[in-house]
N, C-alpha and C positions, 0 to 999 in steps of 0.2 A: 650221723650226717657228715657230709663231706667237709664242711668248714672246720670241724674239730681237728682235722689233720694239719691245719695251718695256724700257727701261733698268732700271727697278726690279725687274722680274721676272727679267731676266738677272742682275742683281747678286745677287738672292736665290738663284738657281740656282747661281751661282758659290760662294756661301758654303757651300751644301750640299756641293758637290763638294770644296771645300777641307777641310771637316770629314771627309768620307769618306776622302780621301787621307791626311789626318793620322792618322786612326784605323787605316787599313789598314797604314800603314808604321810605326806606333808612334812617330810624331812625326819620323821621319827624312825623310819625303817622297821616299824612294827605293825602287825595286823591284829585287830581284835578278833580272836577266834572263839570267843565265848560270849557271844551276844545272846542275851535272853529276851530282849525287847527291841524290836526294830522300828519302833515309832509308828506314827499314824499315817504317814504318806504311803501310798500304795507301793508295794515292793514284790520282788520275786519270792521273797520269803512268805508272803501271803499266799501265793500260788502253791508253794511247797506244802504249806499247812493244809490247803484244800486237797491236794493230791494224796497226802498221807491219811486224810479222812475219807478218801475214795470219792471225792466230789470234783466237779469241773467248775462250779461256781465258787466265788470267794466266800469265806465264812462270815464276813462282816455284813450285818443286816442294814438295809437302807433306813434312814430316819423316816418316821411317819410323815413329816412335812414334805419330803420328796415324793412320797407315794400319792399325796393329795394334789400335787401340781398338775395343771392341765397339760402343760408341756414341760416335762422334767428335764429336757435338754437345753432349755433356754438359760443362758448364763446369768442373766439378771434375776431370774426367778429362783434358780437353784443355788445361789451363791452361799447361803448360810446352811444348807442341808445336803450338799453334794459331797461325794468322796472324790476329790480332785483326780481327774484322768482315768477313773474306772469306767467300765462300760456297764450301763444300766439297761437291763432287758427283762421284761416280765417279772418285775419286782425283785430282781436279784442283781448283784454286782458280779461282773466278769472281768477277766484280765485280757486286754486287747493286744498286748505285746505277745510275741511268739513264745511258746511254752518250752522250747528246747533247753534254754539255760536252766530252767527249773528242774527238768528231767536229768540233765547232765551233772549239775553241781548242787543246787540248793536242796532238793529233796533227799538225795543220798547223804549229804552232809548232816542234815537235821536228823535223819534216821540213824546215822552212825554215832553222832556226838550228842544229840539232844539240844544243840545250839543252832543259831541262825548264822548263815554264811555272810561275811561282809562283802558288799558290792565291789569295793575297791580291789579286793583280791581276785574276784571273778573277772573283772574287766582287765586287770593286769595279765592274768593267765591267757585270756583270749587275745589280747593285743600282742603280747610277746610271742605267743604261739603263731599268730598270723604273720608276724615279722619273720619268724624262723622259716615258715613255709615260703615266704617271699624270697628270702635270701637263698634258700636251697634251690628253689626254682631258677633263680638268676644264675647260680653257680652251675647248675646242670645245663642250662642253655649255653653258657659260656664254654663249658667243657666240650659240648658236642658241636657247636657251630662257630665259636670264636676263640679257639685255644691260644691264639697269639696276642690277645689283648693284654696290656700291661697290668700287673698286679695292683698298682696304685689306683688305676681306674676302677677296678673291682672294689677296692676298699672305699673309694669315694662313693660309688653307687650304693654300697651297703649302708654307709653313713647317711646317705640321702633317704634310703628306705626307713631307717630308724628314727631320724629326727625331722626330716623335711615334711612329712605328712602331719596329720593332726592327732597322732596317737597319744602324745603327751597331754594334749588338751582333753581328749576323751577320758584318759585315766584320771586326770585331776578332778574332773567333774563327776566321777563315778556315781551312778544312780540307775534307776530302772531303765531310763532311755538308753544310757550308755551301755548297759549290760546287753540289751537287745542288739544294739548296733555293733558292738564288738564281737558278739557271738556270730552274727551274720558275716562280718568281715573275716573271722577265723575260718568258718566252714567253707566260705566261698573260695578263699585262698587255698585251703586244704584240698578242695575238689580240683582246682586247676593244677595244683602240684601233682596229685595222684593221676589225673588224666594224662598230663604230659609224660610222666614217668612210665605209665602203662603203655603208651603208644610208642614212645621213642627210646625208652631205656629197657623195658622189660618185655618187648614183643607181644603186646596186648594182654598183659597179665590180668586174669579174670578177677583176682583178689583186689588189685588196685582199682580196676574199673568199678567193682562193686563198692569199694570205699568211696570212690569219687561220686557215684550216684547217691550214696547215703549222705555224703557231706553236702552235695547240692540240695538235697531235700531238707537237711538240717538247717541250711542257710535260709531257706524259705520259712522253715518252722521257727526261725529266730526273728526274721524281719521279712514281712510279707512282700514288700516291694522288690525284693531280690528275685522273685519268681521269674520276672522277664529276663534278667541277665542270666539266670540259670538255664532258661530255655535256649538262649543264644549259645551258651557253652555246650549244651547237649547237641544242638544242631551242628555246631562246628566240629564237635568230637565225632559224631556219627559220620559226617561228611569226610573227615580225615581217615577214619577207619575204613570207610568204603573205598577210598583211593588206595589205601595200603593193602587191604585184604581182597579187594575186587569182588565183593560179594553183596548181594541184596541185604537189606537190613534184617529181614526176617530169617535169613540163613546165616547170619554172622553172629556167632555166639558171643563175641566180645561186645558188639553193639547191644545185644539183648540183655546181657548182664548189667550194663550201664542203665539201660532204659527201665529194666524191671526194678532195680534198687531205687532209682529215682522215682519211679511211678508208685512204688509202695509208700514212700514217704509222703508224696502228694495225696495219696488216698487216705492215709491216716490223718493228715492235716485237714482234709475236706470233711472227714467224719467228725473230727473234733469240733470244727466250726458248725457242722449241722446239728450236733447234739446241744450246742450252746445257743445258736441263733436261727436254727431251722434253715440254714443256707450254707452250703459247703464253701461258698466264695466270700462269706462275710466273716471278717476277722474281729469286728467289734468297734471299728472306728466310727461308724455311723451312730452308734449308741453311746459314745463317750460323753461323760458329763465333765465339762471343763470350761475353758475360756471361749470356745467356739462351738456353735451348734451345727455339727456336721450332718444332722438330719435335715437341715434346710439349705446348707451351703455345700456345694460340691468340693471335695478336697482336692480335686484335680481339674484344671481348666486352662485353656489356651491363653486367657487374659493374664495369667500369672507369669507367662514366659518372659516378658520383657524385664520386669523388676527382678525376677530370679536370675536372669542372665547377668544383670549388673552385679547383684550381690554375690553370687556364687563364683564369678570370675574376676570382677574388676574392683569391687569395693576395697579401698586402700587400708593399709595398716599405718599407724602413726609411729614415726621414729623421733625419739628425744633422748635426753641425757639420763632419764630415770631408768635404772635397771628393772627389767632385762632389755630395755631400749626399744623394743617393738611392742606396740600396744594396739588394742582394738580401737577403731574410730567409732565414736558414738554419734557422729553427725551423719544422719541418713537422709538421702533425697526422699522427697515425699511423692508417692504415686497416688494422687488423690482420686483417680478414677476407679479404684478397686478397694474392697475391704480386705485387709492384708495384715499379717502380723510379722514383726521384725524383731529378732533378738540379736545379740552381738555376733558379728560375723566378719570375716575378711576373705576377699576373693582369692581363688586358687592361683590366678596369674600374678597376684601381688604378693602372696605368701610363698608360692612354689613356682616361680617362673621357669624352673627346670623342665616342667612338662611342655613348655612351648617349643622345646627342641624337637618334638614329634613333627612339627611343621617346619621349623627353621632349617633343620638338616636337609629336608627335601629340597627347599629352595636354594640352599647353599650348594648342594650337589648339582642342581640344575644350572646354577650360575657357572659352576666350574666346568661341567661336562656338556653343557648346552643340550641336555636331554633330561626328561623327567624319569626318575627311577622309583617305581612303586613297589620294588621288591620286598621292602619291609612289611608291607600290608599283605603280602602273599604267604607270610610265614605263620604257621599254626600257633607258635608260642606267643607271637605278637597279637594275633587275632583274638586269642583267649582273653587277654587282659584289656586290650584296647576297645573292642566292641562291647564287652560286658561293662566296662567302665563308662563308655558313652551312653549305654542304655540306662544305667543308674543315674547318670547326670541328667539325661532327658527327663526321667520321671521326677527328679528333684526340681527341675526347671518348671514343671507343671503343677507343683504342689502349692497349697494355700499358705505361703509364708516361708521365712528363711531363718535358719539358725546354724551355727558353726558345726554342730555335731552331724548334721546331714551330710557334710562333705566327706565323712568317713566312708560313705557308700561307694564313692568313686575315686577318691584321692589316691589311695595306694595302687589301685589298678592302673590309673593313668601315669603314675610315677614309674611303675614297672614297665609300662609301654615306652616311656621316655628312656629308661635304662636300656631296653633292648634296641631302641633307636640309636643310642650312643654306641653300643657294641657293633651294630650293623654298619654304621658310617665311620667308625674309627679309622679303618684302614684307608678309606676313600678321602676323608677330609682332614685327618691327622691333627695338626697343631690347632687349627681353629676350633674343631669340635672339642678338643681337650680343654682349651682355655674357657670356652663357653660353659662346658660341664662343670669345671672347677668354680668359676665365678658364680654361676646361677645356683649350683649345688650348695656351696658354702653359705650363700645368702639364705637359701631356703632352710638349711639346717639351723641357722641362727634364729630365724623367725619362728620356725616350728618349736624349737626348744623354749623360746621366750614365751610364746602363747601357752605352752604347756605349763610353764612355771607360774604364770599369773592366773590361768583359767579365766573364768568369767568375772569373778569378784575378788581375785587375789586372796583366796582363802588362807593360803599358807601364812600370810602376814598375821592373821588373827589366830589360827590354830596352833602355830608354832613360831612365835615371835623371835625366839632365840635363834633358831635355824635360819629364819628369814634375815635377821640382822647380821648373822655371820656371813651369809652370802652377799648381802649388800656391802658390807665392809670389805670383803675380799675384792670386790669389783670397784671399790671406791676410787682408785686412781684413774681408771677408765671413765667412770661416771663423771668425775670432776673435770677431766680433760674435755669430754663432750660438753659439759656444762659451760666451759669457757667459750666454746664455739656457738652454742645455742642454749642459753639459760632456760631452766625450767624451775618453777617455784618449789616443786616437790623436793628438789635437791639443795635448797637454800641451806638448811640445817646441816646437810652432809658436807657441802663444799665451801661454805662461807663462814668465817669466824664472826658470828653475830654479836653485836654489843647489846646486852640486856638493857632494856629501856622501859620507862613508864611515862605517863603524861605528867608534865611538870605542874606543880601546885601553883595556885595564884591567890590573890588577896580577896577577890569578890567570891565568897564561898558559894552563894546561890547560883551565880552565873557560871562558875567553874564546874559545879556538879552537873549542870545541864550540858555543858560543852564536853566534859570528860566522858560522859556516857556515850556520846556519839563518836568522839575521837578514839576512844579505847577500842572501837570496832576495827580500827586499822592496826591494832597491836595484839589482838586476841588469838592470833594463829588460826583463825577460821576463815575459809574462803567463801562462806555463805553469808557473811556480815560485811557491811560497807560503811565507811565514813563518807557521808554525802553532804554537800553544801550547795546552795543556789547562788552563792556569791562569786564575783569575778576573782576574788582573792581568798585563798584558804590559808589559815595559819594554824600550825600545830607545834607545840613546844614539848621537847622530850628531855628527860633526865636519865642519865646513865647510872647504873648501880655503883660504879667506881670510874675514875678517870680512865679514858681509853683514847688511843690514837685512831681517829675515825677516817676511814679511807674512801667510803662510797655510800650511796643511798640506793636501796632497792625498793621498787614499787610494783604493785599490781593494780593497774587502773581499772575503773569500772568500764564495762562494755554494754552499751545499749545499741542504738543504731549507729553509734560512733564510739571512738575511744574517749571516754569521759575523764580526761586528764587535763592538766595544765601544761603549757609549753615552756614554762620557766620556773625555777626555784631559786630563791635567795636564802642562803643558809648562814645563820649567825652562830658562831661557836663560842661558848663560854667555859671558863675554868674558874670555879669558885666565884661565879657571878661577874667575872671580869671578861669583857668582850676580847677575844683573842684573834678572831678572824671573821671576815664576812666575804662570802663568795657567791656570785650570781652566775648561774649556769643554765644552759638550755636543757630541756627534757626531750629526748628523741621519741617521736610518736610514729609507730609503724603498725599498720593493720594486721601484719603477719606475726607480730611479737606480742606475747601475753605478759611479758615482764619488761620493766624499764629500769635503767641503771644510770645514776649520775655519779661521776667520779670526781672526788675532791682532791685538792692538795692536802695531804694528810695533816690533821690537826689534833693535838692532845686537848681533850675537852671532857667536861662532865655534864654539859647540857647543850642542846641545840635547838634553835628556833628556826623552823622551816616555813618560809613565806612563799606560797605558790601563787602564780599569776598567769594571766593570758590563757584563758580556757580554750581548749581545742574546739573548733566549730566545723570541722570537715568530717562528713560521715564516710561510711565504707564505700560509697559510690562516688566519692570525691565531690559531693554537693555541699554547699555552704548551708549550715543549719542556722536559721534566723530566730527560731523560737528560744525560749528560756533553756539554759544549760544547767546541768546539775553535776559538776565535776566532783571527783572524790576518789578514794582508793580502798581496795579490799584489805591490803596489807602494806605496811611500811616497816622496813628494818634498816638499821645502820650496820655497815661492815667495818670491822676493825682491821688495822694493818697486822699482818702476822709477825 
């Protein structure tokens, strides 16, 4: 491939691969290639076992309890006897995801080695392969249409293709869903690359057109919803061949090769579906046993368009001082008028605003030249990725629910379209387009890499704590710098020299035991416990393990309909039971801040009595709360002077 001729490009490709491998293996850089048991959750390895036995149904038998149910697809009824996410039809389980990954990887691997193939390796291969096809496609378009574009812009665009999409996220979450998605992504990008190469670089090469048709069919055989975007690609390709060869479709051998190879794949898929569900168009979603009864609920409906539009494009990411700094927001707006499922997601325009250049460049060019230039939309290379990406986005917009992994169906296609837009307008807009590309592109790469690092549940932290802590410590200077700007409690231990403390002992043993059990909740390091009091004044006495110069007080207040905190704290500092200093200071209360800090004149002490007073009575809507208040804190820590 062309990029191996260039050291800088090859080095950048290598960086992307290293990142993908690290994410896929949770920092171990090792794959388990000798899996003898793949667990109970449905997997492509189950389908491989079926194929090796010459069957199309899965080999796991349904439980008798499931067979007795009046409606086996009702989630409430089948909860204890279903095989999660399998398709149940005529007393057998089937695999509703596309069969192509099992045919390409899982079945041959099991046949040759006797072991089961790990999902994370398969997803890595598909994702990195799709990335290589994207890069090569981009380089070919640049070489043929935009040879004068600067090399640094190409490097930037390749970095965006590698990091700014959700590939890292898909690799980190590798499982049956991600295998199907990444396989569809790979074959769709491969088909686009082969089509463009056949038409513009190889004069209608029959071999490349055949491969393109096969890859289009394989994309549908991996992920059924890609059927519509594949049809768009076929239509655009036939139309382009017709313009070039000036022949009717039936007399154009190039067009026929593409159509025949694609048609063969669709026919095989239809036959596979018919043999399973007596319907060539049924992939098994209707018969899935899981959280949703798709036999009663339509998986696609116009009523899902509005919430999907928000979640897929506009739902924000959270930025804070905790590495990797960009995180999923778990505060979802409620769309009460529909039955709808929501998993962790961030909108494409908030994670990858680079794609907005598709629209922005047109308006900037219009502002500069006083006329609208639609030339980019007339180019075949742009049409292939833009219209197929929009079709995939439209289907996702109409689906029953949202989750981040669905964005892989359209993210890379629209990013490629934005890359071509930058190339097209580079000479016309020059400096402004380059600045926008750099700013939006770098931001998107940071967000994409961050979401790939954490995934849904920050699994690396638990699977490989050493590698996780090494990364956290490497970025500690930046994390602590950001912590000073906007504190976040998760970074307290990383960035603040904490004074070890306990609840001070007192003379009335019975009374103290009752009080200590509550007040210890503010010192237990757990954010799901709280010290709560219904009094206007709260008193807590702390003892340090050894004398320390105390610099400040950090607090996490309770949050209900208001910040359940006090407005003032009087701190009495003791050294060997002698009062050294008494300081009364205000506590700043902000609805936007989850952490409070009170800064003292540093005092050497080994015990501190904190007397909180003047409870806050203003809620989040700036209304005065007149009923009883219950102020308190989730956590309290003392900071030592360095």
